[in-house]
Backbone as CSV, one residue per row, in Angstrom:
resi,resn,N_x,N_y,N_z,CA_x,CA_y,CA_z,C_x,C_y,C_z
1,UNK,9.256,-41.484,3.232,9.638,-41.248,1.854,8.555,-40.455,1.118
2,UNK,7.272,-40.900,1.250,6.170,-40.223,0.572,6.060,-38.774,1.046
3,UNK,6.243,-38.577,2.366,6.150,-37.234,2.915,7.266,-36.335,2.378
4,UNK,8.451,-36.862,2.204,9.572,-36.098,1.663,9.288,-35.669,0.225
5,UNK,8.775,-36.586,-0.572,8.452,-36.273,-1.970,7.319,-35.257,-2.025
6,UNK,6.291,-35.440,-1.200,5.157,-34.502,-1.172,5.620,-33.105,-0.780
7,UNK,6.476,-33.040,0.221,6.996,-31.751,0.673,7.819,-31.093,-0.436
8,UNK,8.629,-31.853,-1.116,9.452,-31.318,-2.207,8.581,-30.805,-3.344
9,UNK,7.544,-31.555,-3.693,6.647,-31.123,-4.764,5.896,-29.854,-4.376
10,UNK,5.451,-29.772,-3.139,4.761,-28.580,-2.663,5.699,-27.373,-2.716
11,UNK,6.940,-27.559,-2.295,7.926,-26.480,-2.322,8.169,-25.993,-3.750
12,UNK,8.334,-26.913,-4.673,8.551,-26.553,-6.082,7.345,-25.805,-6.636
13,UNK,6.140,-26.272,-6.299,4.926,-25.611,-6.777,4.829,-24.191,-6.225
14,UNK,5.128,-24.022,-4.946,5.065,-22.693,-4.343,6.134,-21.769,-4.922
15,UNK,7.329,-22.267,-5.085,8.402,-21.454,-5.639,8.150,-21.136,-7.103
16,UNK,7.550,-22.047,-7.820,7.216,-21.807,-9.225,6.244,-20.665,-9.350
17,UNK,5.252,-20.580,-8.475,4.288,-19.486,-8.503,4.950,-18.167,-8.186
18,UNK,5.877,-18.182,-7.248,6.587,-16.978,-6.883,7.479,-16.508,-8.023
19,UNK,8.131,-17.442,-8.698,9.039,-17.096,-9.780,8.286,-16.500,-10.960
20,UNK,7.015,-16.789,-11.089,6.224,-16.307,-12.211,5.783,-14.853,-12.019
21,UNK,5.828,-14.344,-10.799,5.393,-12.970,-10.538,6.363,-11.993,-11.193
22,UNK,5.813,-10.893,-11.696,6.618,-9.866,-12.351,6.741,-8.640,-11.451
23,UNK,7.760,-7.834,-11.731,7.928,-6.542,-11.078,7.883,-5.471,-12.154
24,UNK,7.064,-4.452,-11.922,6.910,-3.332,-12.847,7.458,-2.079,-12.188
25,UNK,8.142,-1.245,-12.959,8.676,0.002,-12.442,7.819,1.167,-12.897
26,UNK,7.509,2.047,-11.954,6.753,3.263,-12.236,7.589,4.435,-11.735
27,UNK,7.855,5.373,-12.644,8.619,6.567,-12.277,7.672,7.661,-11.797
28,UNK,8.114,8.388,-10.795,7.386,9.566,-10.313,8.175,10.783,-10.794
29,UNK,7.541,11.575,-11.672,8.247,12.626,-12.389,7.605,14.001,-12.222
30,UNK,8.442,15.040,-12.279,7.928,16.405,-12.323,7.356,16.728,-13.695
31,UNK,7.962,16.133,-14.743,7.543,16.434,-16.107,7.831,15.247,-17.014
32,UNK,6.889,15.005,-17.928,7.069,14.010,-18.975,6.310,14.499,-20.200
33,UNK,7.044,14.774,-21.270,6.409,15.349,-22.450,5.824,16.706,-22.103
34,UNK,4.537,16.879,-22.419,3.891,18.164,-22.121,3.104,18.143,-20.816
35,UNK,3.217,17.049,-20.052,2.486,16.951,-18.786,3.429,17.133,-17.602
36,UNK,2.888,17.729,-16.547,3.656,17.894,-15.314,3.039,17.039,-14.222
37,UNK,3.855,16.696,-13.238,3.458,15.888,-12.085,2.750,14.612,-12.539
38,UNK,3.560,13.624,-12.940,3.007,12.405,-13.526,3.685,11.151,-12.977
39,UNK,2.913,10.081,-13.007,3.451,8.737,-12.870,3.677,8.239,-14.293
40,UNK,4.776,7.527,-14.513,5.046,6.992,-15.844,5.470,5.543,-15.736
41,UNK,4.637,4.614,-16.205,3.349,4.824,-16.859,2.266,5.206,-15.840
42,UNK,1.165,5.746,-16.360,0.074,6.149,-15.466,-1.042,5.110,-15.394
43,UNK,-0.887,4.008,-16.153,-1.876,2.929,-16.146,-1.137,1.609,-16.284
44,UNK,-1.454,0.662,-15.412,-0.875,-0.684,-15.489,-1.973,-1.720,-15.331
45,UNK,-1.848,-2.808,-16.075,-2.659,-4.006,-15.852,-1.667,-5.098,-15.470
46,UNK,-1.852,-5.647,-14.274,-0.919,-6.646,-13.765,-1.690,-7.866,-13.277
47,UNK,-0.954,-8.920,-12.993,-1.549,-10.150,-12.476,-1.473,-10.155,-10.950
48,UNK,-2.396,-10.858,-10.304,-2.292,-10.998,-8.849,-0.923,-11.576,-8.475
49,UNK,-0.307,-11.007,-7.463,1.015,-11.454,-7.028,2.151,-10.624,-7.594
50,UNK,1.872,-9.797,-8.601,2.909,-8.939,-9.170,3.241,-7.801,-8.208
51,UNK,4.418,-7.232,-8.412,4.909,-6.138,-7.588,5.113,-4.903,-8.452
52,UNK,4.817,-3.746,-7.887,5.101,-2.475,-8.549,6.112,-1.731,-7.689
53,UNK,7.198,-1.313,-8.343,8.240,-0.519,-7.672,8.044,0.928,-8.110
54,UNK,7.713,1.788,-7.149,7.524,3.208,-7.419,8.862,3.906,-7.165
55,UNK,9.378,4.605,-8.191,10.701,5.215,-8.133,10.581,6.728,-8.225
56,UNK,11.024,7.459,-7.184,10.955,8.926,-7.229,12.095,9.490,-8.081
57,UNK,11.932,9.424,-9.400,12.963,9.921,-10.311,13.201,11.405,-10.075
58,UNK,12.139,12.129,-9.797,12.238,13.530,-9.369,11.918,13.562,-7.874
59,UNK,12.598,14.401,-7.120,12.380,14.467,-5.670,11.037,15.105,-5.340
60,UNK,10.555,14.814,-4.122,9.353,15.454,-3.617,8.065,14.697,-3.903
61,UNK,8.186,13.425,-4.327,7.001,12.630,-4.650,6.896,11.409,-3.743
62,UNK,5.671,10.908,-3.618,5.448,9.622,-2.976,4.350,8.907,-3.750
63,UNK,4.146,7.662,-3.426,3.052,6.887,-4.015,2.261,6.288,-2.865
64,UNK,0.944,6.470,-2.928,0.078,5.855,-1.923,-1.286,5.581,-2.519
65,UNK,-1.910,4.549,-1.973,-3.255,4.211,-2.437,-4.248,5.213,-1.874
66,UNK,-5.310,5.422,-2.634,-6.418,6.236,-2.142,-7.366,5.247,-1.473
67,UNK,-7.469,5.328,-0.159,-8.139,4.292,0.634,-9.552,3.962,0.184
68,UNK,-10.264,4.945,-0.335,-11.647,4.709,-0.773,-11.725,4.202,-2.202
69,UNK,-10.556,4.013,-2.850,-10.529,3.611,-4.254,-9.632,2.396,-4.473
70,UNK,-9.747,1.421,-3.553,-9.047,0.145,-3.696,-10.061,-0.969,-3.454
71,UNK,-9.763,-2.184,-3.916,-10.716,-3.282,-3.739,-10.927,-3.650,-2.268
72,UNK,-12.099,-4.157,-1.976,-12.375,-4.663,-0.628,-11.371,-5.761,-0.307
73,UNK,-10.815,-5.713,0.887,-9.843,-6.717,1.309,-8.397,-6.356,0.995
74,UNK,-8.178,-5.324,0.199,-6.813,-4.891,-0.125,-6.292,-3.989,0.987
75,UNK,-5.010,-4.097,1.252,-4.371,-3.268,2.273,-3.921,-1.950,1.651
76,UNK,-4.302,-0.815,2.239,-3.794,0.462,1.741,-2.285,0.565,2.005
77,UNK,-1.621,1.405,1.233,-0.185,1.608,1.435,0.136,3.086,1.246
78,UNK,1.239,3.505,1.827,1.705,4.884,1.671,3.224,4.897,1.750
79,UNK,3.847,5.357,0.675,5.290,5.484,0.640,5.725,6.815,1.244
80,UNK,6.983,6.870,1.648,7.538,8.106,2.200,7.996,9.017,1.071
81,UNK,8.020,10.285,1.338,8.413,11.287,0.372,9.840,11.032,-0.131
82,UNK,10.006,11.036,-1.450,11.301,10.873,-2.127,11.963,9.522,-1.864
83,UNK,11.170,8.507,-1.507,11.707,7.165,-1.255,11.019,6.147,-2.156
84,UNK,11.801,5.156,-2.609,11.219,4.045,-3.372,10.316,3.224,-2.470
85,UNK,9.311,2.619,-3.086,8.464,1.687,-2.354,8.073,0.565,-3.307
86,UNK,8.173,-0.663,-2.825,7.731,-1.838,-3.569,6.409,-2.291,-2.966
87,UNK,5.413,-2.481,-3.819,4.095,-2.897,-3.359,3.686,-4.147,-4.107
88,UNK,3.312,-5.181,-3.352,2.807,-6.414,-3.939,1.289,-6.342,-3.981
89,UNK,0.711,-6.632,-5.135,-0.730,-6.560,-5.331,-1.300,-7.977,-5.433
90,UNK,-1.968,-8.425,-4.371,-2.531,-9.768,-4.320,-4.029,-9.809,-4.584
91,UNK,-4.731,-8.725,-4.290,-6.193,-8.693,-4.405,-6.570,-8.117,-5.763
92,UNK,-7.396,-8.851,-6.509,-7.829,-8.387,-7.828,-8.740,-7.180,-7.707
93,UNK,-8.651,-6.291,-8.697,-9.521,-5.125,-8.737,-8.786,-3.888,-9.195
94,UNK,-9.424,-2.742,-8.971,-8.916,-1.443,-9.402,-8.325,-0.685,-8.220
95,UNK,-7.133,-0.119,-8.441,-6.429,0.645,-7.416,-6.152,2.052,-7.942
96,UNK,-6.542,3.048,-7.189,-6.206,4.431,-7.501,-4.992,4.809,-6.656
97,UNK,-3.979,5.353,-7.319,-2.729,5.725,-6.657,-2.544,7.232,-6.806
98,UNK,-2.070,7.858,-5.748,-1.815,9.290,-5.795,-0.423,9.599,-5.268
99,UNK,0.081,10.754,-5.682,1.207,11.394,-5.017,0.550,12.417,-4.106
100,UNK,0.632,12.210,-2.813,-0.093,13.050,-1.854,0.177,14.552,-2.044
101,UNK,1.454,14.983,-2.177,1.688,16.418,-2.318,1.149,17.010,-3.633
102,UNK,0.965,16.181,-4.665,0.586,16.692,-5.979,-0.743,16.133,-6.479
103,UNK,-1.569,15.651,-5.562,-2.872,15.081,-5.914,-3.751,16.110,-6.628
104,UNK,-3.822,17.312,-6.101,-4.667,18.350,-6.704,-4.175,18.745,-8.093
105,UNK,-2.899,18.476,-8.371,-2.330,18.777,-9.684,-2.542,17.614,-10.655
106,UNK,-3.219,16.569,-10.182,-3.542,15.435,-11.049,-2.499,14.343,-11.106
107,UNK,-1.607,14.273,-10.119,-0.600,13.216,-10.132,-1.214,11.945,-9.558
108,UNK,-1.826,11.168,-10.458,-2.529,9.937,-10.100,-2.240,8.867,-11.142
109,UNK,-2.492,7.633,-10.761,-2.403,6.527,-11.711,-3.410,5.463,-11.331
110,UNK,-3.693,4.576,-12.282,-4.616,3.465,-12.063,-3.864,2.159,-12.287
111,UNK,-4.064,1.220,-11.370,-3.531,-0.128,-11.524,-4.712,-1.085,-11.495
112,UNK,-4.798,-1.935,-12.513,-5.836,-2.960,-12.568,-5.148,-4.299,-12.340
113,UNK,-5.587,-4.999,-11.318,-5.039,-6.318,-11.008,-6.057,-7.345,-11.470
114,UNK,-5.654,-8.178,-12.427,-6.549,-9.195,-12.957,-7.106,-8.798,-14.310
115,UNK,-8.189,-9.473,-14.688,-8.734,-9.363,-16.041,-9.949,-8.460,-16.180
116,UNK,-10.327,-7.738,-15.159,-11.530,-6.897,-15.228,-11.436,-5.931,-16.405
117,UNK,-12.557,-5.739,-17.088,-12.586,-4.848,-18.241,-13.414,-3.591,-17.992
118,UNK,-14.068,-3.535,-16.852,-14.898,-2.378,-16.508,-14.610,-1.974,-15.070
119,UNK,-14.408,-0.681,-14.880,-14.176,-0.175,-13.522,-15.465,-0.262,-12.716
120,UNK,-15.352,-0.435,-11.401,-16.551,-0.415,-10.562,-17.319,0.892,-10.779
121,UNK,-18.630,0.818,-10.722,-19.477,1.990,-10.977,-19.147,3.156,-10.057
122,UNK,-18.717,2.867,-8.834,-18.431,3.932,-7.872,-16.949,4.309,-7.795
123,UNK,-16.144,3.854,-8.750,-14.698,4.092,-8.689,-14.367,5.581,-8.631
124,UNK,-15.064,6.401,-9.402,-14.802,7.842,-9.422,-15.862,8.637,-8.664
125,UNK,-16.608,7.957,-7.791,-17.742,8.593,-7.115,-17.334,9.574,-6.024
126,UNK,-16.165,9.395,-5.448,-15.756,10.276,-4.352,-15.416,11.672,-4.825
127,UNK,-15.111,12.499,-3.879,-14.732,13.877,-4.174,-13.276,13.898,-4.636
128,UNK,-13.070,14.295,-5.887,-11.736,14.319,-6.470,-11.450,15.696,-7.063
129,UNK,-10.202,16.154,-6.966,-9.844,17.384,-7.676,-10.078,17.188,-9.176
130,UNK,-10.479,18.242,-9.864,-10.832,18.146,-11.280,-9.720,17.523,-12.128
131,UNK,-8.491,17.981,-11.941,-7.389,17.461,-12.758,-7.158,15.967,-12.480
132,UNK,-7.263,15.551,-11.226,-7.106,14.138,-10.887,-8.225,13.315,-11.531
133,UNK,-9.454,13.793,-11.439,-10.582,13.070,-12.035,-10.420,12.957,-13.549
134,UNK,-10.001,14.037,-14.198,-9.781,14.004,-15.654,-8.739,12.965,-16.026
135,UNK,-7.646,12.904,-15.254,-6.593,11.921,-15.564,-7.082,10.493,-15.305
136,UNK,-7.838,10.286,-14.222,-8.401,8.949,-13.990,-9.302,8.526,-15.153
137,UNK,-10.116,9.452,-15.636,-11.008,9.111,-16.760,-10.202,8.742,-18.006
138,UNK,-9.122,9.467,-18.280,-8.252,9.143,-19.402,-7.619,7.767,-19.217
139,UNK,-7.164,7.480,-18.007,-6.545,6.173,-17.727,-7.551,5.047,-17.916
140,UNK,-8.767,5.234,-17.426,-9.792,4.185,-17.550,-10.209,3.971,-19.000
141,UNK,-9.994,4.952,-19.843,-10.325,4.777,-21.267,-9.377,3.778,-21.930
142,UNK,-8.282,3.417,-21.252,-7.310,2.459,-21.795,-7.732,1.006,-21.559
143,UNK,-8.853,0.828,-20.877,-9.341,-0.539,-20.634,-9.715,-1.125,-21.962
């Protein structure tokens, strides 16, 4: 009897945590306002366990993590061209996301998982195209 109740309580607790997770939609666009090649939104702050659905509203885009710009212990991901991808973010920290074909054109976004208020000192240390770096700096100013 005790084991049945314990198992039921554990199940409810686990399902309750899962039910609390949110899903955020990010559009991949050729144009938004006066900007071209953009993620919309280009900056998200989410909780651990949340999911981001990347939607290729315009064809020819993908979403993938920049392997050198994700938290230690996080799994890199890469979506296929013109296909939706759902990504669950479990590891807290800063994630840089790019559209591989349009990276040099500045098609990037930042996702912050958790409560961090300052980006890691080396977040923008790698070699980045100028337009991508400028957009990352603008996104980080939203902290």
